[in-house]
VMD Tcl script that builds the backbone (N, CA, C; Angstrom):
set m [mol new atoms 411]
animate dup $m
set s [atomselect $m all]
$s set {name element resname resid chain x y z} {
  {N N MET 1 A -83.034 -38.850 23.167}
  {CA C MET 1 A -81.900 -38.798 22.314}
  {C C MET 1 A -81.634 -37.373 21.830}
  {N N ALA 2 A -80.395 -37.011 21.957}
  {CA C ALA 2 A -80.020 -35.669 21.534}
  {C C ALA 2 A -79.660 -35.672 20.055}
  {N N LYS 3 A -79.976 -34.610 19.437}
  {CA C LYS 3 A -79.682 -34.494 18.014}
  {C C LYS 3 A -78.213 -34.127 17.816}
  {N N LYS 4 A -77.626 -34.701 16.797}
  {CA C LYS 4 A -76.249 -34.358 16.440}
  {C C LYS 4 A -76.277 -33.096 15.591}
  {N N ARG 5 A -75.431 -32.206 15.976}
  {CA C ARG 5 A -75.354 -30.970 15.214}
  {C C ARG 5 A -74.330 -31.104 14.100}
  {N N LYS 6 A -74.653 -30.552 13.014}
  {CA C LYS 6 A -73.728 -30.548 11.893}
  {C C LYS 6 A -72.800 -29.331 12.036}
  {N N ILE 7 A -71.536 -29.591 11.867}
  {CA C ILE 7 A -70.554 -28.512 11.938}
  {C C ILE 7 A -70.316 -28.017 10.518}
  {N N ARG 8 A -70.533 -26.757 10.357}
  {CA C ARG 8 A -70.323 -26.172 9.042}
  {C C ARG 8 A -68.906 -25.611 8.955}
  {N N ARG 9 A -68.271 -25.922 7.882}
  {CA C ARG 9 A -66.925 -25.371 7.641}
  {C C ARG 9 A -67.085 -24.145 6.760}
  {N N THR 10 A -66.553 -23.074 7.270}
  {CA C THR 10 A -66.619 -21.841 6.493}
  {C C THR 10 A -65.222 -21.506 5.965}
  {N N LYS 11 A -65.168 -20.510 5.112}
  {CA C LYS 11 A -63.881 -20.082 4.554}
  {C C LYS 11 A -62.976 -19.527 5.664}
  {N N LYS 12 A -63.601 -18.892 6.663}
  {CA C LYS 12 A -62.843 -18.300 7.754}
  {C C LYS 12 A -62.155 -19.373 8.582}
  {N N SER 13 A -62.834 -20.458 8.862}
  {CA C SER 13 A -62.233 -21.520 9.672}
  {C C SER 13 A -61.113 -22.225 8.912}
  {N N LYS 14 A -61.247 -22.336 7.572}
  {CA C LYS 14 A -60.183 -22.943 6.776}
  {C C LYS 14 A -58.926 -22.073 6.798}
  {N N SER 15 A -59.092 -20.749 6.705}
  {CA C SER 15 A -57.921 -19.869 6.720}
  {C C SER 15 A -57.262 -19.859 8.092}
  {N N ASN 16 A -58.069 -20.018 9.162}
  {CA C ASN 16 A -57.494 -20.100 10.508}
  {C C ASN 16 A -56.662 -21.367 10.659}
  {N N ASN 17 A -57.149 -22.475 10.101}
  {CA C ASN 17 A -56.399 -23.737 10.161}
  {C C ASN 17 A -55.081 -23.612 9.391}
  {N N MET 18 A -55.109 -22.962 8.240}
  {CA C MET 18 A -53.893 -22.787 7.458}
  {C C MET 18 A -52.887 -21.903 8.203}
  {N N LEU 19 A -53.408 -20.890 8.893}
  {CA C LEU 19 A -52.547 -20.014 9.674}
  {C C LEU 19 A -51.885 -20.775 10.812}
  {N N LEU 20 A -52.630 -21.638 11.470}
  {CA C LEU 20 A -52.067 -22.455 12.547}
  {C C LEU 20 A -50.998 -23.410 12.019}
  {N N ILE 21 A -51.255 -24.016 10.888}
  {CA C ILE 21 A -50.287 -24.960 10.304}
  {C C ILE 21 A -49.014 -24.211 9.890}
  {N N GLY 22 A -49.174 -23.042 9.288}
  {CA C GLY 22 A -48.024 -22.235 8.884}
  {C C GLY 22 A -47.195 -21.789 10.075}
  {N N GLY 23 A -47.856 -21.365 11.150}
  {CA C GLY 23 A -47.155 -20.948 12.369}
  {C C GLY 23 A -46.390 -22.099 12.987}
  {N N ALA 24 A -47.008 -23.281 12.988}
  {CA C ALA 24 A -46.343 -24.465 13.539}
  {C C ALA 24 A -45.114 -24.827 12.706}
  {N N ALA 25 A -45.212 -24.673 11.381}
  {CA C ALA 25 A -44.073 -24.983 10.508}
  {C C ALA 25 A -42.912 -24.027 10.767}
  {N N VAL 26 A -43.194 -22.745 10.950}
  {CA C VAL 26 A -42.162 -21.766 11.225}
  {C C VAL 26 A -41.505 -22.053 12.571}
  {N N LEU 27 A -42.301 -22.378 13.574}
  {CA C LEU 27 A -41.783 -22.701 14.897}
  {C C LEU 27 A -40.887 -23.928 14.839}
  {N N LEU 28 A -41.290 -24.933 14.084}
  {CA C LEU 28 A -40.488 -26.144 13.927}
  {C C LEU 28 A -39.160 -25.834 13.240}
  {N N ALA 29 A -39.179 -24.961 12.242}
  {CA C ALA 29 A -37.954 -24.586 11.532}
  {C C ALA 29 A -36.997 -23.843 12.456}
  {N N VAL 30 A -37.518 -22.946 13.289}
  {CA C VAL 30 A -36.681 -22.203 14.227}
  {C C VAL 30 A -36.027 -23.142 15.230}
  {N N VAL 31 A -36.780 -24.090 15.744}
  {CA C VAL 31 A -36.242 -25.052 16.709}
  {C C VAL 31 A -35.180 -25.922 16.041}
  {N N ALA 32 A -35.409 -26.335 14.802}
  {CA C ALA 32 A -34.449 -27.177 14.099}
  {C C ALA 32 A -33.151 -26.416 13.842}
  {N N LEU 33 A -33.255 -25.156 13.447}
  {CA C LEU 33 A -32.058 -24.359 13.188}
  {C C LEU 33 A -31.273 -24.064 14.462}
  {N N SER 34 A -31.958 -23.935 15.583}
  {CA C SER 34 A -31.247 -23.653 16.828}
  {C C SER 34 A -30.490 -24.874 17.340}
  {N N GLN 35 A -30.821 -26.051 16.858}
  {CA C GLN 35 A -30.161 -27.272 17.308}
  {C C GLN 35 A -28.930 -27.626 16.491}
  {N N ILE 36 A -28.659 -26.874 15.422}
  {CA C ILE 36 A -27.505 -27.163 14.588}
  {C C ILE 36 A -26.235 -26.857 15.373}
  {N N ASN 37 A -25.290 -27.784 15.363}
  {CA C ASN 37 A -24.042 -27.635 16.088}
  {C C ASN 37 A -23.042 -26.919 15.182}
  {N N THR 38 A -22.585 -25.747 15.598}
  {CA C THR 38 A -21.650 -24.975 14.778}
  {C C THR 38 A -20.200 -25.267 15.123}
  {N N GLY 39 A -19.942 -26.057 16.077}
  {CA C GLY 39 A -18.571 -26.388 16.457}
  {C C GLY 39 A -18.410 -26.332 17.961}
  {N N PRO 40 A -17.222 -26.653 18.412}
  {CA C PRO 40 A -17.020 -26.651 19.850}
  {C C PRO 40 A -17.049 -25.237 20.421}
  {N N VAL 41 A -17.540 -25.117 21.597}
  {CA C VAL 41 A -17.596 -23.838 22.271}
  {C C VAL 41 A -16.241 -23.596 22.923}
  {N N VAL 42 A -15.636 -22.467 22.590}
  {CA C VAL 42 A -14.326 -22.136 23.122}
  {C C VAL 42 A -14.504 -21.045 24.165}
  {N N LYS 43 A -13.986 -21.289 25.328}
  {CA C LYS 43 A -14.068 -20.278 26.380}
  {C C LYS 43 A -12.824 -19.411 26.319}
  {N N VAL 44 A -13.037 -18.118 26.397}
  {CA C VAL 44 A -11.935 -17.178 26.366}
  {C C VAL 44 A -11.405 -17.026 27.784}
  {N N LYS 45 A -10.091 -17.187 27.904}
  {CA C LYS 45 A -9.475 -17.082 29.205}
  {C C LYS 45 A -9.305 -15.607 29.559}
  {N N ASP 46 A -9.649 -15.258 30.762}
  {CA C ASP 46 A -9.485 -13.885 31.214}
  {C C ASP 46 A -7.996 -13.560 31.308}
  {N N SER 47 A -7.636 -12.397 30.801}
  {CA C SER 47 A -6.234 -11.996 30.898}
  {C C SER 47 A -6.074 -11.099 32.115}
  {N N ASN 48 A -5.199 -11.478 32.940}
  {CA C ASN 48 A -4.930 -10.700 34.144}
  {C C ASN 48 A -3.584 -10.013 34.004}
  {N N VAL 49 A -3.457 -8.877 34.612}
  {CA C VAL 49 A -2.206 -8.145 34.575}
  {C C VAL 49 A -1.121 -8.949 35.279}
  {N N SER 50 A -1.494 -9.680 36.300}
  {CA C SER 50 A -0.508 -10.464 37.039}
  {C C SER 50 A 0.100 -11.555 36.157}
  {N N ASP 51 A -0.688 -12.126 35.220}
  {CA C ASP 51 A -0.151 -13.125 34.299}
  {C C ASP 51 A 0.913 -12.500 33.397}
  {N N ILE 52 A 0.685 -11.282 32.955}
  {CA C ILE 52 A 1.629 -10.616 32.072}
  {C C ILE 52 A 2.929 -10.326 32.819}
  {N N LYS 53 A 2.811 -9.891 34.052}
  {CA C LYS 53 A 4.004 -9.584 34.840}
  {C C LYS 53 A 4.848 -10.832 35.077}
  {N N LYS 54 A 4.212 -11.957 35.216}
  {CA C LYS 54 A 4.938 -13.199 35.466}
  {C C LYS 54 A 5.717 -13.643 34.231}
  {N N THR 55 A 5.158 -13.395 33.042}
  {CA C THR 55 A 5.780 -13.904 31.826}
  {C C THR 55 A 6.848 -12.987 31.256}
  {N N LYS 56 A 6.763 -11.691 31.513}
  {CA C LYS 56 A 7.713 -10.766 30.912}
  {C C LYS 56 A 8.336 -9.889 31.986}
  {N N GLU 57 A 9.649 -9.875 31.998}
  {CA C GLU 57 A 10.345 -9.043 32.967}
  {C C GLU 57 A 10.691 -7.713 32.313}
  {N N ALA 58 A 10.603 -6.678 33.080}
  {CA C ALA 58 A 10.907 -5.343 32.575}
  {C C ALA 58 A 12.268 -4.905 33.101}
  {N N SER 59 A 13.293 -5.662 32.776}
  {CA C SER 59 A 14.631 -5.340 33.279}
  {C C SER 59 A 15.271 -4.210 32.482}
  {N N GLU 60 A 15.070 -4.172 31.163}
  {CA C GLU 60 A 15.659 -3.141 30.321}
  {C C GLU 60 A 14.566 -2.231 29.764}
  {N N PRO 61 A 14.825 -0.934 29.734}
  {CA C PRO 61 A 13.818 -0.039 29.141}
  {C C PRO 61 A 13.778 -0.215 27.620}
  {N N LEU 62 A 12.625 0.025 27.061}
  {CA C LEU 62 A 12.468 -0.085 25.615}
  {C C LEU 62 A 13.127 1.112 24.929}
  {N N ASN 63 A 13.820 0.851 23.839}
  {CA C ASN 63 A 14.466 1.916 23.074}
  {C C ASN 63 A 13.593 2.285 21.888}
  {N N ILE 64 A 12.609 3.109 22.141}
  {CA C ILE 64 A 11.687 3.551 21.094}
  {C C ILE 64 A 12.096 4.964 20.684}
  {N N PRO 65 A 12.385 5.165 19.394}
  {CA C PRO 65 A 12.785 6.513 18.970}
  {C C PRO 65 A 11.619 7.481 19.079}
  {N N LYS 66 A 11.943 8.712 19.422}
  {CA C LYS 66 A 10.899 9.730 19.540}
  {C C LYS 66 A 10.418 10.134 18.155}
  {N N LYS 67 A 9.126 10.408 18.068}
  {CA C LYS 67 A 8.551 10.836 16.797}
  {C C LYS 67 A 8.860 12.314 16.563}
  {N N GLU 68 A 9.107 12.630 15.303}
  {CA C GLU 68 A 9.311 14.027 14.948}
  {C C GLU 68 A 7.968 14.717 14.860}
  {N N LYS 69 A 7.913 15.925 15.335}
  {CA C LYS 69 A 6.672 16.681 15.259}
  {C C LYS 69 A 6.462 17.163 13.833}
  {N N ALA 70 A 5.223 17.149 13.423}
  {CA C ALA 70 A 4.895 17.558 12.055}
  {C C ALA 70 A 5.190 19.035 11.822}
  {N N ILE 71 A 5.200 19.824 12.887}
  {CA C ILE 71 A 5.454 21.260 12.746}
  {C C ILE 71 A 6.903 21.494 12.320}
  {N N ASN 72 A 7.822 20.718 12.894}
  {CA C ASN 72 A 9.243 20.908 12.604}
  {C C ASN 72 A 9.670 20.281 11.286}
  {N N LYS 73 A 8.884 19.372 10.767}
  {CA C LYS 73 A 9.259 18.638 9.569}
  {C C LYS 73 A 8.756 19.393 8.335}
  {N N LYS 74 A 9.666 19.627 7.389}
  {CA C LYS 74 A 9.265 20.289 6.151}
  {C C LYS 74 A 8.650 19.262 5.216}
  {N N SER 75 A 7.446 19.519 4.796}
  {CA C SER 75 A 6.813 18.631 3.824}
  {C C SER 75 A 6.586 19.406 2.531}
  {N N ILE 76 A 6.963 18.800 1.448}
  {CA C ILE 76 A 6.849 19.443 0.146}
  {C C ILE 76 A 5.779 18.719 -0.646}
  {N N ASN 77 A 4.791 19.447 -1.027}
  {CA C ASN 77 A 3.721 18.891 -1.824}
  {C C ASN 77 A 3.910 19.401 -3.257}
  {N N GLU 78 A 4.252 18.495 -4.139}
  {CA C GLU 78 A 4.554 18.846 -5.533}
  {C C GLU 78 A 3.371 19.545 -6.200}
  {N N ARG 79 A 2.190 19.077 -5.907}
  {CA C ARG 79 A 1.006 19.656 -6.544}
  {C C ARG 79 A 0.781 21.105 -6.094}
  {N N GLU 80 A 0.967 21.338 -4.787}
  {CA C GLU 80 A 0.802 22.708 -4.287}
  {C C GLU 80 A 1.829 23.650 -4.912}
  {N N LEU 81 A 3.061 23.166 -5.095}
  {CA C LEU 81 A 4.084 23.992 -5.746}
  {C C LEU 81 A 3.687 24.330 -7.180}
  {N N MET 82 A 3.171 23.348 -7.894}
  {CA C MET 82 A 2.759 23.577 -9.284}
  {C C MET 82 A 1.614 24.582 -9.356}
  {N N ILE 83 A 0.678 24.461 -8.439}
  {CA C ILE 83 A -0.462 25.383 -8.428}
  {C C ILE 83 A 0.010 26.801 -8.128}
  {N N ARG 84 A 0.879 26.927 -7.130}
  {CA C ARG 84 A 1.390 28.251 -6.767}
  {C C ARG 84 A 2.189 28.873 -7.922}
  {N N PHE 85 A 2.997 28.061 -8.591}
  {CA C PHE 85 A 3.769 28.575 -9.734}
  {C C PHE 85 A 2.832 29.020 -10.852}
  {N N ALA 86 A 1.779 28.263 -11.092}
  {CA C ALA 86 A 0.808 28.627 -12.129}
  {C C ALA 86 A 0.073 29.922 -11.767}
  {N N GLU 87 A -0.152 30.148 -10.461}
  {CA C GLU 87 A -0.782 31.398 -10.041}
  {C C GLU 87 A 0.146 32.591 -10.291}
  {N N LEU 88 A 1.431 32.384 -10.104}
  {CA C LEU 88 A 2.399 33.459 -10.351}
  {C C LEU 88 A 2.549 33.761 -11.836}
  {N N ASP 89 A 2.455 32.723 -12.650}
  {CA C ASP 89 A 2.683 32.837 -14.092}
  {C C ASP 89 A 1.380 33.245 -14.792}
  {N N TRP 90 A 1.168 34.547 -14.927}
  {CA C TRP 90 A -0.081 35.049 -15.500}
  {C C TRP 90 A -0.242 34.710 -16.966}
  {N N ASN 91 A 0.807 34.877 -17.748}
  {CA C ASN 91 A 0.683 34.682 -19.189}
  {C C ASN 91 A 0.923 33.233 -19.617}
  {N N SER 92 A 1.102 32.336 -18.695}
  {CA C SER 92 A 1.223 30.884 -18.934}
  {C C SER 92 A 2.332 30.526 -19.916}
  {N N ASN 93 A 3.472 31.208 -19.816}
  {CA C ASN 93 A 4.597 30.857 -20.673}
  {C C ASN 93 A 5.626 29.983 -19.946}
  {N N LYS 94 A 5.248 29.475 -18.778}
  {CA C LYS 94 A 6.064 28.594 -17.940}
  {C C LYS 94 A 7.297 29.289 -17.386}
  {N N LEU 95 A 7.270 30.605 -17.384}
  {CA C LEU 95 A 8.319 31.423 -16.778}
  {C C LEU 95 A 7.653 32.564 -16.019}
  {N N VAL 96 A 8.164 32.860 -14.819}
  {CA C VAL 96 A 7.620 33.965 -14.037}
  {C C VAL 96 A 8.561 35.146 -14.196}
  {N N SER 97 A 8.045 36.223 -14.790}
  {CA C SER 97 A 8.870 37.419 -14.981}
  {C C SER 97 A 8.947 38.193 -13.672}
  {N N LYS 98 A 9.828 39.201 -13.685}
  {CA C LYS 98 A 10.018 40.001 -12.474}
  {C C LYS 98 A 8.733 40.753 -12.121}
  {N N SER 99 A 8.045 41.281 -13.106}
  {CA C SER 99 A 6.799 42.023 -12.846}
  {C C SER 99 A 5.703 41.103 -12.309}
  {N N GLU 100 A 5.631 39.884 -12.836}
  {CA C GLU 100 A 4.638 38.921 -12.325}
  {C C GLU 100 A 4.938 38.565 -10.873}
  {N N TYR 101 A 6.200 38.407 -10.556}
  {CA C TYR 101 A 6.595 38.021 -9.205}
  {C C TYR 101 A 6.396 39.164 -8.214}
  {N N LEU 102 A 6.746 40.389 -8.620}
  {CA C LEU 102 A 6.655 41.534 -7.707}
  {C C LEU 102 A 5.211 41.967 -7.430}
  {N N TYR 103 A 4.267 41.506 -8.222}
  {CA C TYR 103 A 2.861 41.875 -8.030}
  {C C TYR 103 A 2.386 41.515 -6.621}
  {N N TYR 104 A 2.894 40.434 -6.036}
  {CA C TYR 104 A 2.415 39.935 -4.753}
  {C C TYR 104 A 3.128 40.565 -3.553}
  {N N PHE 105 A 4.081 41.471 -3.796}
  {CA C PHE 105 A 4.823 42.084 -2.696}
  {C C PHE 105 A 4.374 43.511 -2.472}
  {N N LYS 106 A 4.149 43.861 -1.184}
  {CA C LYS 106 A 3.874 45.256 -0.849}
  {C C LYS 106 A 5.179 46.038 -0.883}
  {N N ASP 107 A 6.225 45.437 -0.305}
  {CA C ASP 107 A 7.552 46.048 -0.307}
  {C C ASP 107 A 8.318 45.513 -1.516}
  {N N LYS 108 A 8.415 46.314 -2.559}
  {CA C LYS 108 A 9.011 45.865 -3.825}
  {C C LYS 108 A 10.512 45.582 -3.687}
  {N N SER 109 A 11.190 46.270 -2.779}
  {CA C SER 109 A 12.631 46.026 -2.623}
  {C C SER 109 A 12.894 44.620 -2.067}
  {N N THR 110 A 12.048 44.168 -1.138}
  {CA C THR 110 A 12.172 42.797 -0.617}
  {C C THR 110 A 11.910 41.789 -1.725}
  {N N GLY 111 A 10.930 42.041 -2.543}
  {CA C GLY 111 A 10.605 41.161 -3.661}
  {C C GLY 111 A 11.730 41.075 -4.670}
  {N N LYS 112 A 12.380 42.212 -4.948}
  {CA C LYS 112 A 13.502 42.219 -5.902}
  {C C LYS 112 A 14.676 41.401 -5.374}
  {N N LYS 113 A 14.974 41.529 -4.064}
  {CA C LYS 113 A 16.063 40.748 -3.456}
  {C C LYS 113 A 15.765 39.252 -3.544}
  {N N GLN 114 A 14.519 38.911 -3.226}
  {CA C GLN 114 A 14.135 37.499 -3.263}
  {C C GLN 114 A 14.155 36.972 -4.701}
  {N N PHE 115 A 13.757 37.792 -5.650}
  {CA C PHE 115 A 13.766 37.384 -7.054}
  {C C PHE 115 A 15.188 37.077 -7.514}
  {N N LYS 116 A 16.149 37.909 -7.089}
  {CA C LYS 116 A 17.548 37.663 -7.451}
  {C C LYS 116 A 18.059 36.348 -6.859}
  {N N ILE 117 A 17.621 36.037 -5.644}
  {CA C ILE 117 A 18.038 34.778 -4.991}
  {C C ILE 117 A 17.468 33.583 -5.745}
  {N N ILE 118 A 16.209 33.671 -6.168}
  {CA C ILE 118 A 15.551 32.539 -6.842}
  {C C ILE 118 A 16.094 32.356 -8.254}
  {N N ASP 119 A 16.334 33.454 -8.964}
  {CA C ASP 119 A 16.787 33.392 -10.363}
  {C C ASP 119 A 18.279 33.052 -10.411}
  {N N LYS 120 A 18.593 31.775 -10.406}
  {CA C LYS 120 A 19.984 31.308 -10.339}
  {C C LYS 120 A 20.744 31.555 -11.646}
  {N N ASP 121 A 20.073 31.376 -12.782}
  {CA C ASP 121 A 20.778 31.523 -14.064}
  {C C ASP 121 A 20.779 32.966 -14.588}
  {N N LYS 122 A 20.251 33.899 -13.801}
  {CA C LYS 122 A 20.250 35.335 -14.120}
  {C C LYS 122 A 19.624 35.641 -15.480}
  {N N SER 123 A 18.561 34.896 -15.802}
  {CA C SER 123 A 17.889 35.102 -17.087}
  {C C SER 123 A 16.827 36.198 -17.023}
  {N N GLY 124 A 16.501 36.663 -15.851}
  {CA C GLY 124 A 15.473 37.693 -15.713}
  {C C GLY 124 A 14.084 37.106 -15.529}
  {N N SER 125 A 13.992 35.768 -15.488}
  {CA C SER 125 A 12.708 35.103 -15.236}
  {C C SER 125 A 12.981 33.824 -14.437}
  {N N ILE 126 A 11.960 33.383 -13.741}
  {CA C ILE 126 A 12.093 32.201 -12.885}
  {C C ILE 126 A 11.410 31.020 -13.560}
  {N N SER 127 A 12.155 29.923 -13.725}
  {CA C SER 127 A 11.553 28.694 -14.265}
  {C C SER 127 A 10.999 27.874 -13.104}
  {N N TYR 128 A 10.226 26.848 -13.456}
  {CA C TYR 128 A 9.650 26.001 -12.409}
  {C C TYR 128 A 10.745 25.288 -11.614}
  {N N LYS 129 A 11.814 24.854 -12.275}
  {CA C LYS 129 A 12.912 24.173 -11.578}
  {C C LYS 129 A 13.568 25.102 -10.556}
  {N N GLU 130 A 13.774 26.351 -10.917}
  {CA C GLU 130 A 14.363 27.314 -9.993}
  {C C GLU 130 A 13.423 27.580 -8.805}
  {N N TYR 131 A 12.147 27.717 -9.118}
  {CA C TYR 131 A 11.154 27.968 -8.062}
  {C C TYR 131 A 11.085 26.789 -7.103}
  {N N LYS 132 A 11.082 25.574 -7.646}
  {CA C LYS 132 A 11.019 24.370 -6.813}
  {C C LYS 132 A 12.281 24.236 -5.955}
  {N N ALA 133 A 13.450 24.509 -6.536}
  {CA C ALA 133 A 14.711 24.434 -5.796}
  {C C ALA 133 A 14.708 25.433 -4.634}
  {N N TYR 134 A 14.167 26.614 -4.870}
  {CA C TYR 134 A 14.106 27.632 -3.812}
  {C C TYR 134 A 13.137 27.198 -2.695}
  {N N ARG 135 A 11.989 26.689 -3.074}
  {CA C ARG 135 A 10.976 26.308 -2.071}
  {C C ARG 135 A 11.354 25.063 -1.279}
  {N N THR 136 A 12.176 24.195 -1.857}
  {CA C THR 136 A 12.534 22.939 -1.176}
  {C C THR 136 A 13.881 23.019 -0.454}
  {N N ARG 137 A 14.493 24.174 -0.456}
  {CA C ARG 137 A 15.818 24.277 0.184}
  {C C ARG 137 A 15.733 24.143 1.675}
}
mol reanalyze $m
mol bondsrecalc $m
mol representation Tube
mol addrep $m
């Protein structure tokens, strides 16, 4: 007669059993989630160029207006005008005097001519309205 051996349960074997049970539970959850039906499967029909040609005739050309180039189009940025006017107006009195305006010109005679054109009311100084009217003309 052979002797029966006693199997000893150790802490290591218990943790291995728990690991196996946990792994099996995760595997079961993954399989269950993959079986959930999210709705009917819709097949996308391939679009062929020949199908488009059959449905739409190109008898008349499209009348699409040409885009204007940004180079030719004048764009006025109000903020940039205000900043530039503030740079010209050194003493911040909201008027640009002739001396303040001529400071930026190398050729003072050109600056004087331009100042006369901008100063519409002949007050001897340029207001923001006059400056804006000149720049947006």
